[in-house]
N, C-alpha and C positions, 0 to 999 in steps of 0.2 A: 627954885632949889636946882633944877636942870643945869641952868647956867653956872651955878656956883659949883657945881660938882664937875662940870668942865674945866673949870678954871682950877678948882683945887681938889683933884681927885684925892681921895684919902686912900685908895688902895694904889700902888704900883705894881706893875708888872711881877718884878720878884717875888712880892707877897703872895701870890699865887702858887708858888711852889711849895706854899705850906698845906696848900689842901689835899689832904690824902682822900678824900672821899671821890667815888666817881662823879664825873662832872659831863654833861652834855652842853656844849654851847652849840647855839643855832642861829643863823643869819639869814635875813631875808635877802633875796637877790636883787631886791629894788630899793634896799633900806638906802636912806639918804641921811641918816643920822650917824649910823656906826659904818666905818668901812670896812672891807676885807681885810686889809691890812692888821687895822686894829684888832680884829677878831682873831686873826691866825695869830698875830703875836702873843694874845693873851693864850689860846688854845695850846701854844707850845710850852708854856709855863707849868702847866697843870701837869701832874706826873701822872695822873690817871683820868685823861678826857677824852671824849669823841667830839667830833665837829661835823655839822651837817649843814646845808643849804637849802632853804625852803623857796622853792619856784614860785615866782609870780607873787612875791610877798614884802610889802613896804614894811617900814617900822613899828607902825601902831598894831599891837598884837592883836586887837579886835579885827583885824584885815586878815588872819591868818587863815587859810584854808584847814578846818579842825580834822580832816581826815589825813591831810598830809603831817599835818604836826602829831596825831594819835601815829600814825607810822612811826616816827622818829622816836617818838618817847616809849612806846612798845619795844621796837627793836632794842633801845639801849637800856631799857629794864630787864630785857631777858637776855641780853648779849653776856 
């Protein structure tokens, strides 16, 4: 499934412009699956988005520091 999504992405960057809801895009600074460039390009398309970098974080969400993640989510929800 993941390989197929990489080859045949159903969403294109310009599709994100139609998302009106506030969005939070987070990227782990040690992520080897998604690049900073890909994330920033997507972030720029959302009309109401915030971007954050998770320090010391690789791609699998299970490896995220929950306190850092909580900080970003709380800040996003109450900003």
